[in-house]
N, C-alpha and C positions, 0 to 999 in steps of 0.2 A: 369299674371305671371311677377314677378319683373325682372327676368333674361332676358326675351324676351323684356320687355319694355326698359331696360337699353341698350341692344344690339341694338335695333332699334334706340335709340337716338344716339349711337355711329356711326351707319351706316349713319344716316342723317347728322351728323356732318362731317363725312369723305367725303360724296358726296358733301356737300356744299363747303368744303375746296377745293376739286379737281375741281369742276366746276368753282369756282372763279379763281383758279390758271390757268386752261386751257383757260378761257375766256381772262384773262390778257395776257397769253402767245400767244394765237391765234391773238389777236389784234396787239401785237408787231411784230409777224412774218409776218402777212399780210402787215403791213406797211413797214417792211424791204424788203419783196419781191417786193412790188410795187415800192419802192424807187430804188431797184437794177434794176428793169426792165426799169424804166425811165432813170436811169443813163446809162444803156446799150444802150438804143435807142438813147440817145443824143451822146454817144461816137461813135456809128456807123455812125451817120450823120456827125459828125466832121471828122471821118476817110475818109468817102466818099468824102467830100468836099476837104480834104487835098490831096488826091491822084489823083483826076480828073486832066487831062483826062486819066490817067493810069487806068488799070483794078485792082479793089479791090478784094482780095480773097473772095470767096463766103461763105455765112453762110446759113445753112439749115433753120434757123428760121427767116430770114430777107429777105425782098424784097426791092430793091432800084430802083428809076427812077429819071431822070433829067426833070425838069419842066422849059421850056423856058419862057422868059418874055412875049411872046404872048399867053401863056397858053398851048403850045404844050408839050405833055409828051413823053419822050423817055426812054425805059427800058435800064438799065445799064448792065443787064445780060440776055442772051437769055433764052427763055423758062419759064420765071417767070410770075406770075400774073401781069396784068396791074392794077395799083392802080387807083381808082377813084379820080378825081381831084375836090375838093370843091372850093367854091369862096374864102375861106380864104387862100387856097394854091396859087391861082392865084394872090391874093393881095400881098403875100410875094414875089412871083416871079416877079411881075411887079414893086413893089416899092423897092425891095432889102433890106427890113428891117422887123424886127419882126419875129415871128415864129407862126406856126399853129400846134396845138397838139390836137388830138381827137382819139376816139376809133370807130371801125367799124367792121362788120362781112363780111368776104370774103369767099364765098362757105361754110358758116356755121361755120367758124373758127374765133374766135375773134382776132383782131389785134389792136395794137396801132400805130398810124401814127404820124410822126413828120416831119414838113417841115421847113427847115432853108434856109436863103438866101445864094447865092454863089457869090463870087467875080467875077466880069466880067459880071454879070447879070444872071437872072434866080434863080432857087432854086433847092434844092435836097430834094426829098421825100423818107423817110425810113419807112417801115412797119415791125413790129416785132410781132410774134405770142404771144398770152397770154396763149396758151395751157399748156406750162410747169409750169407756176405759178399756174394755176388751178389744175393741177395734184398734185403739191406739197401741195396745200390746202386740196385736197381730201385725200391724203395720210396722212397728219397730223391729219385730223379729224378721219379717220378710226383707225389709230394707237393709238391716244390718247383715243378714245372710247374703244378700246380693253384693253388698259392699265387700264383705269378707271374701267371697269368691273372686271378685275382681282384683282385690288387693293381693290374694294368694297367687293368682295367675300372673299379675304384673311383677310380683316379687320373684316368682320362679323364672320369668323371662329375663329380668334384669340380673338375677343371680347367675343364671346360665351364661349370659354374655360376659358379665364381669369376671366370673371365675375362669371362663375360657381365656380371657385376656391375661388374667393373673398367671394361669398355668401354662401359657404359651412358651415362656422360657424353659419350663420343665419338659414340655414336649420336645422342644428343640434339643435340650440336653439329652433326653432319652433317645432321640433318633441318632444323635452323634455317638453316644456310648454303645448303642446296639450295632451301629456300623463298625465301630472299633472292635467290638466283641466278635463280630462275624468275619471281619477281614483281617484282624490283627494288625491293622495299619495305625500306628500310634501317631502318625503325622497329621491326622484329621484335626482341623481346628475346632475348638468348642465355640458355641455362640457367645456374643459379647456379654460381659458381666455387668451387673448393676451394684447398687449399694445395699439392697435388701438381703433377706436370708437366702433367696434363690440365687442372687448374684454371688453371695459368699460361698454357697454350695458349688456353683459353677467354678469359682476361683479355686476351691479345694480340689475339685476334679482336675482342673488344669494343672495345678501343682503336682498332683499325683501322676498325671500323664507325663509331665516334664521329668519327674523322677524315674518313671518307667523308661522313657526314651533314653535318659542318661545311663540307666542301668543296662539297657539292651546294648547301647553303643559300647559301654565298658566291657560287657560280656563278649561282644564280637571282637573288640580289640584284644581282649585277653586271650581269646581262642586263637586269633591270628598270631599274636606274639608268642603264645605258648607253643603253637605248632612250629614256629621258626626256631625257638630256643630248644625244643625237644629234639629237633632234627639233628643237631650237632652231636649230643652225646649218643643218640641212637645210631647215627652213622658210624661213630667211632667204635661203639660196642659191636655193631654188626661187622665192621671191617676186621676187628680183632678176632671175632669168633670165626669168620670165614677163613682168616689166615691160619688159625689153629686147625680148622677142619681140613684145609688143603695140605698143610704140612704133615699132619698125622704123625707126630713124633720126630720129624726130620729136622726140626729147629734146634739150634744150639741152646744149651740150658740158659745162658744169659739172655738170648733173644726171647725164649719162651717165657722167662721170668718178666721181662719188660712187657710183653703182650698181656700176660696175666695181671700185672700191676695196672696196666691201662684199663683193662676190663673192670677191675675193682674200683679204680678211681672214677671212671665214667659212670659206673653203676651207682656209686655213692653220690656223685653229683646229680645223677638223674633222680635218685630217691629224694634228695634234698629239694630239688626243683619241683618234683611232684607234690611234696608236702607243703611247700610254700604256695603253689598254685591252688591246692585244696583250701588252704587257709584264706587266700584272697577271694576265692570264688564263693565260699560258704559263710564268710563273716562270723566265724565261730566266737569271736571275742564279744559280740553283742549279746550272747546268751548269758554272760556272767553278770552277777548282781553288782550294783554300784555300792561302794563303801567309801568311808573317809580314809584317805591315805596320807602318810607322811612321806614326802618325796625324798627326804634325807635318808630315812631308814630303808626305803625301797632301793635307792641308788647304792647304798652301802652293801646291802645284801647281794645285789647283782655284781658289784665290783669284787666282792669277796670270792664269788664263784669263778670269775674270770682270772683273778690272781692265781687261784689253784690250777686252772686249766693251762694258762699261758706262761705263768711265771713273770708276767709284766708288772711294772710298778704303776698302780692305779690309785690316784688320790681323789678323795671326795671332800669338797668344801661346800659351805653353805653360807648364804647371806640373807638373813631374815626370811627363812623358809616358811611357807604357808601351806596348810593342808588343802587337798583337792578331793573332789568327789569323782572317783574313777573305779574301773575294774582292775583288780590287783594283778591278775595273771596277764591281762592284755597290756597293762602299762609296764609290767616287768619285761614283757617281750619287746616293747619299744626300747627300753634301756639296754637290753641284751643285744638287740640289733645294732644300736649305736656303738656299743663297746666292741662288738665283733667287727663292725666296719672300720673303727679306728685301729684295731689291732691288725687288720688285714692290710691297710694302706699306710702303715707307718713302720719305720725300722724297728727291729726286735729290741734294741737296747734303749729305746726312747720311752719316756713316761707318757701316761695318758691322764688327763685331768677331767674330772667331772665336777661341775660347779652348778649350784642351785641358788637362784636369786628369786625370792618370792615363790611363784609357781612356774618359773622358767628354768628348765634343765638343759644344760649344754655339755657336750663331750668334745674335748679338744685333743687332737693328736699332733705329732711332729712330722707328718708325712708331706707329700708334695703339694698338698693344698687343693683347692677347687678353683677352676677357672671362673671368672665373673659371669660368663654366659651359662655356666652349668649349675648355679646356686639354686635354681628352681627346677631344672630338668632332672636333677639326680633323684627326685622323689617320684618320677614317672616309672611305670612298670617296664622292666627289662632295659632301662637306660644304662648305658655304660659310657663313661667319659673316654675320650680318646687316649688318655695316658693310663687307663686302667683296664683296657680291653684284654690285655694279656693275663690279667689276674683271674684266678678261679672265682666263680660266683655266678649267680643267675640274674643279678640286677633287680631283685625283688625285695631285698631287706629294707631299704629306705621307703619303698612303696608301701610295705606293710605298716611301717611307722606312720606314714602319712594317713593311711586309712584309719588306723586306730585312733590317732589324735583327732582327726576330723570327726569321727564318731563321738568323741568326747567334747566336741565344740571348741577344740583348741586349734592352734596353728603350728606349723613346722617352719624351720628356718635353717639356712646354711650360710656361713660367713667365710670369706677368704682372708687369710692373714698368714702369720707364721703357722704352717700346717693348715688344718681345717677345723672349724667349729660348727658342729651340727647339733641340733636339739629341737625342743618343742616347748610350747607354753600353753598351759591349761587355765581355764577360768578358776578363780579362787573359790573355795567353799566357804559360804557364809553361815556360821553356826547360829542356831536360834537364840534370840536374846533371852537372857535369864532375868533381866530386870523387869519386875512387874509394872504394868502400865498404871498410871495414875488415873483414878476415876474422876471425871469432871463433876463438879457440884453445881 
């Protein structure tokens, strides 16, 4: 569960931060307490030396005694513990120089002992309990441990609540996507989007769903249109085949030839229609790699092929042509479809003009032209204008052009004038700059 994992990471981070802080603080506090204990022990020894032979006010946590030069120890306060005398203490008392400092346990209680020389001979021994600093250490550990537990519990609770609120849009998005996956219902709305990363993710999913809805609608429309368009040649082929089956050689040779010609023509039309449908349905042009193309060279190559096929006069002119980044075969298919469309709908003895201006390519014929209401509709699938419905064709050629150009982020256009001018415009290709950048000083 993402919420639990993130909360665990937050708790681990909080514990690590608290542990590092406490370790640093404890080390500083213990050093400070030890330094204060040593200073207190040294100040007590100096005070005892300064007031001797007078009586020094007693302290409950210290014990003092006088150490003579011969090593004899004399308590400075009655009823106090006798401090053990080490060789280092005797050396200080005998020589009158240096100090002796060490720790020792007396009746199970830790003490720090300091021996300092005394003017006039001998030395003073002062012992101070370590019990108070140890209690302070223990109290610090217990208190900080309790505070740590409270802080960790509070951090876990706040993190759980905050992360739950942060992940709420993700849960809503997950619920919506799971519903869509289980029901295949692309019309399910996604939760409202915000401006953060989760909102951007939701927006991306919504864009993807919109594209899927459009693709599904296009597929449904394509299937419906294709079934309608396929029915005509199939009906003709079936009728011709049934006629031949019933006649069984009783037809006149001329009639039989006409029926066979109809079969061949309708089969060819059906084959071309199926090929165009497959191309529209599979988007084969998107698998080709993008390269930098010269529109003038591409148009001239296509025009040369159609000159040999049709014997028509096709001229190619250019005005400040610019290179484009496109797929070569796909773009050649666009130009081929435009030229084929112009040849189909113009008289045989009229020329066809291909003109390139920048990244805009247009094909103009001398045919009946395009009605103003049809300048956009001719790029729809299976659309046939009223004055061209008797002409052979599937109505998919310009739809393929529109699909390919749209995939290249371009636009298609159709203009009415003397004849028809149909074409497309692509974004110009911006070559990388060869001029080195100047370095700022």
